[in-house]
RODO-2510 file (C-alpha; in nm, 4 decimals, decimal comma):
residues 200
     n   res          X          Y          Z
     1     m    -0,0021    -0,0110    -0,0263
     2     r     0,1360     0,3169    -0,0838
     3     e     0,1371     0,6215     0,1744
     4     r     0,0939     0,9681     0,0480
     5     t     0,1436     1,2990     0,2341
     6     v    -0,1856     1,4675     0,2214
     7     l    -0,0628     1,7574     0,4590
     8     e     0,2380     1,8402     0,6496
     9     l     0,1480     1,9553     1,0065
    10     s     0,4685     1,8897     1,2026
    11     s     0,5508     2,2323     1,2147
    12     l     0,2387     2,3494     1,3973
    13     p     0,2632     2,4349     1,7389
    14     t     0,1364     2,1496     2,0060
    15     f    -0,0474     2,3743     2,2383
    16     g    -0,2480     2,6846     2,1986
    17     s    -0,3275     2,9910     2,4129
    18     g    -0,6131     3,2265     2,4539
    19     p    -0,9215     3,1720     2,2672
    20     r    -0,7275     2,8915     2,0509
    21     s    -0,7240     2,6853     2,3967
    22     p    -1,0336     2,4795     2,4952
    23     t    -0,9329     2,5596     2,8258
    24     w    -0,9449     2,9340     2,7829
    25     w    -1,3221     2,8794     2,6676
    26     g    -1,3720     2,6641     2,9799
    27     t    -1,2278     2,9173     3,2033
    28     l    -1,4638     3,1768     3,0092
    29     a    -1,7389     2,9474     3,0726
    30     f    -1,6683     2,9405     3,4447
    31     i    -1,6420     3,3079     3,4851
    32     a    -1,9883     3,3420     3,3051
    33     l    -2,1461     3,1016     3,5739
    34     e    -1,9559     3,2746     3,8621
    35     g    -2,0260     3,6352     3,7432
    36     t    -2,4061     3,5201     3,7210
    37     g    -2,3735     3,4079     4,0854
    38     f    -2,2088     3,7385     4,1815
    39     v    -2,5030     3,9480     4,0080
    40     l    -2,7686     3,7610     4,1798
    41     a    -2,6021     3,7896     4,5293
    42     a    -2,5690     4,1631     4,4398
    43     a    -2,9285     4,1960     4,3141
    44     t    -3,0545     4,0301     4,6215
    45     y    -2,8472     4,2784     4,8529
    46     l    -2,9819     4,5921     4,6461
    47     y    -3,3467     4,4643     4,6688
    48     l    -3,3170     4,4364     5,0543
    49     a    -3,1671     4,7535     5,0645
    50     y    -3,4647     4,9192     4,8771
    51     i    -3,7379     4,7452     5,0743
    52     a    -3,6069     4,7930     5,4186
    53     p    -3,6872     5,0779     5,6082
    54     g    -3,3096     5,1903     5,7058
    55     w    -3,0062     5,0445     5,5808
    56     p    -2,7767     4,8871     5,7430
    57     l    -3,0409     4,6895     5,9453
    58     s    -2,9565     4,7297     6,3448
    59     a    -2,5812     4,7803     6,2806
    60     a    -2,3235     5,0411     6,2350
    61     p    -2,1694     5,0594     5,9009
    62     p    -1,8643     4,8244     5,8404
    63     n    -1,5015     4,9521     5,9037
    64     h    -1,3743     5,0131     5,5672
    65     w    -1,0254     5,0126     5,6297
    66     p    -0,9712     4,6186     5,6013
    67     g    -1,1586     4,6118     5,2865
    68     t    -0,9768     4,9053     5,1523
    69     i    -0,6316     4,7457     5,2054
    70     v    -0,7753     4,4382     5,0230
    71     t    -0,8862     4,6806     4,7194
    72     i    -0,5251     4,8422     4,7215
    73     l    -0,3538     4,4945     4,7131
    74     l    -0,5961     4,3645     4,4437
    75     v    -0,5433     4,6774     4,2111
    76     a    -0,1751     4,6645     4,2555
    77     s    -0,1828     4,3132     4,1745
    78     l    -0,2793     4,3811     3,8001
    79     v     0,0538     4,5439     3,7437
    80     p     0,2432     4,2109     3,7730
    81     n    -0,0201     4,0137     3,6445
    82     h     0,0153     4,2203     3,3106
    83     i     0,3574     4,1757     3,3243
    84     l     0,3384     3,7797     3,3720
    85     s     0,1147     3,7753     3,0812
    86     g     0,3509     3,9136     2,8354
    87     y     0,6143     3,6580     2,9404
    88     a     0,3879     3,3828     2,9447
    89     k     0,2765     3,4698     2,5807
    90     k     0,6490     3,4391     2,4709
    91     c     0,7014     3,1124     2,6948
    92     e     1,0098     3,2688     2,8919
    93     m     1,0581     3,0294     3,1651
    94     r     1,2926     3,2466     3,4272
    95     p     1,0409     3,5467     3,4115
    96     v     0,7291     3,3447     3,4279
    97     r     0,8805     3,1588     3,7675
    98     i     0,9417     3,4625     3,8908
    99     g     0,6162     3,6039     3,8146
   100     m     0,4123     3,3128     3,9611
   101     l     0,6039     3,3652     4,2809
   102     v     0,5004     3,7254     4,2690
   103     m     0,1693     3,6782     4,2284
   104     t     0,1332     3,3838     4,4789
   105     v     0,2346     3,6581     4,7339
   106     f    -0,0169     3,9090     4,5810
   107     g    -0,2860     3,6082     4,6164
   108     l    -0,2043     3,5209     4,9735
   109     a    -0,1825     3,8914     5,1027
   110     p    -0,5267     3,9900     5,0540
   111     l    -0,6482     3,6577     5,2055
   112     i    -0,4348     3,7618     5,5242
   113     v    -0,6087     4,0961     5,5275
   114     r    -0,9683     3,9337     5,4711
   115     g    -0,9255     3,7422     5,7910
   116     f    -0,9497     4,1092     5,9415
   117     e    -1,2655     4,1914     5,7011
   118     f    -1,5050     3,9760     5,8464
   119     p    -1,5091     4,1159     6,1923
   120     a    -1,4880     4,4610     6,0481
   121     l    -1,8513     4,3785     5,9350
   122     n    -1,9597     4,4956     6,2732
   123     i    -2,2466     4,2244     6,2324
   124     y    -2,2748     3,8436     6,2738
   125     w    -2,3895     3,6801     5,9447
   126     d    -2,6985     3,5329     6,1445
   127     t    -2,8186     3,8971     6,2971
   128     n    -3,0448     3,9907     6,0398
   129     a    -3,0813     3,9785     5,6330
   130     y    -2,8378     4,2522     5,6119
   131     g    -2,5562     4,0687     5,8240
   132     s    -2,6617     3,7482     5,6232
   133     m    -2,6009     3,9342     5,2754
   134     l    -2,2648     4,0897     5,3819
   135     w    -2,1243     3,7703     5,4680
   136     v    -2,2187     3,6144     5,1417
   137     l    -2,1075     3,8810     4,9496
   138     l    -1,7817     3,8770     5,1326
   139     g    -1,7851     3,5009     5,1522
   140     l    -1,8196     3,4267     4,7885
   141     h    -1,5371     3,6450     4,7055
   142     t    -1,3219     3,5236     4,9493
   143     l    -1,3774     3,1916     4,7860
   144     h    -1,2898     3,2544     4,4592
   145     l    -0,9472     3,4344     4,5840
   146     l    -0,8953     3,0724     4,7599
   147     t    -0,9558     2,9240     4,4223
   148     d    -0,7079     3,1295     4,2157
   149     v    -0,4520     3,1520     4,5016
   150     g    -0,4579     2,7523     4,5042
   151     d    -0,4274     2,7436     4,1278
   152     t    -0,1598     2,9910     4,1285
   153     i     0,0422     2,7968     4,3861
   154     v     0,0091     2,4742     4,1981
   155     l     0,1014     2,6322     3,8800
   156     a     0,4282     2,7986     4,0249
   157     v     0,5241     2,4593     4,1800
   158     l     0,4838     2,3145     3,8477
   159     m     0,6940     2,5839     3,6836
   160     f     0,9855     2,4443     3,8673
   161     t     0,9645     2,1072     3,8030
   162     h     1,0060     1,9061     3,4818
   163     h     0,6216     1,9642     3,4004
   164     g     0,6845     2,3430     3,3571
   165     n     0,8974     2,2809     3,0239
   166     s     0,5699     2,1603     2,8604
   167     g     0,4374     2,4457     2,6567
   168     r     0,0963     2,3784     2,7647
   169     r     0,1838     2,5301     3,1207
   170     f     0,2570     2,8726     2,9511
   171     a    -0,1100     2,8314     2,8436
   172     d    -0,2023     2,7337     3,1826
   173     v    -0,0188     3,0534     3,3258
   174     e    -0,2122     3,2501     3,0814
   175     d    -0,5625     3,0970     3,2023
   176     n    -0,4616     3,1778     3,5444
   177     i    -0,3751     3,5461     3,4770
   178     f    -0,7248     3,5538     3,2863
   179     y    -0,9015     3,4362     3,5948
   180     w    -0,7195     3,6645     3,8121
   181     y    -0,8680     3,9637     3,6289
   182     f    -1,2251     3,8385     3,6974
   183     v    -1,1447     3,8165     4,0797
   184     v    -0,9939     4,1473     4,0806
   185     l    -1,2632     4,3166     3,8707
   186     t    -1,5632     4,1521     4,0404
   187     w    -1,4482     4,2579     4,3907
   188     l    -1,4344     4,6440     4,3221
   189     p    -1,8794     4,6520     4,2706
   190     l    -1,8756     4,4436     4,5949
   191     y    -1,6499     4,6682     4,7684
   192     f    -1,8929     4,9773     4,7099
   193     l    -2,1833     4,7516     4,8089
   194     i    -2,0414     4,6297     5,1292
   195     y    -1,8662     4,9402     5,2704
   196     w    -1,9874     5,2462     5,1085
   197     l    -2,3521     5,1826     5,0184
   198     p    -2,4586     5,1667     5,3769
   199     r    -2,2824     5,5112     5,4243
   200     f    -2,5388     5,6543     5,1665
***
């Protein structure tokens, strides 16, 4: 039987990044689902604030300083995250390794401050509807922070092993960067709802 080459594909890359990767589309779908959850929680909070005779209910407004520090850390993290994205696209190992370590620190720091945020809400989750919604909003975002930080730590470790030599790992880093943008951007309206809306 004679073999005939129809198309030579050996020069094509073995992995894709961004929209050329199925994982990127999975991350996008994940963001859409989680974003819907945030919108529903925020809408519930606003509805309760609208029908309540006074807002917040039976509590002083939250101490905004822990939340403000978290916001500053998250916004500042966008700079190294953007720089890391450029290195990941170029598949440059050393800068990506350093960038992943930097992003691990920027992920852990807000989680440490977040430990002070819950007491600073000045209300328990089971006090009333206002307290429950504050804890739900802050808890949802904390869960997303934990998820992304866990992923970042695992990827950072992988980049220092022989598994990091695979080009697919750089695409994974790009997906992690993409998700971090979502984590930061979803926090900004939540920060307003939790800390500033009760003051207005």
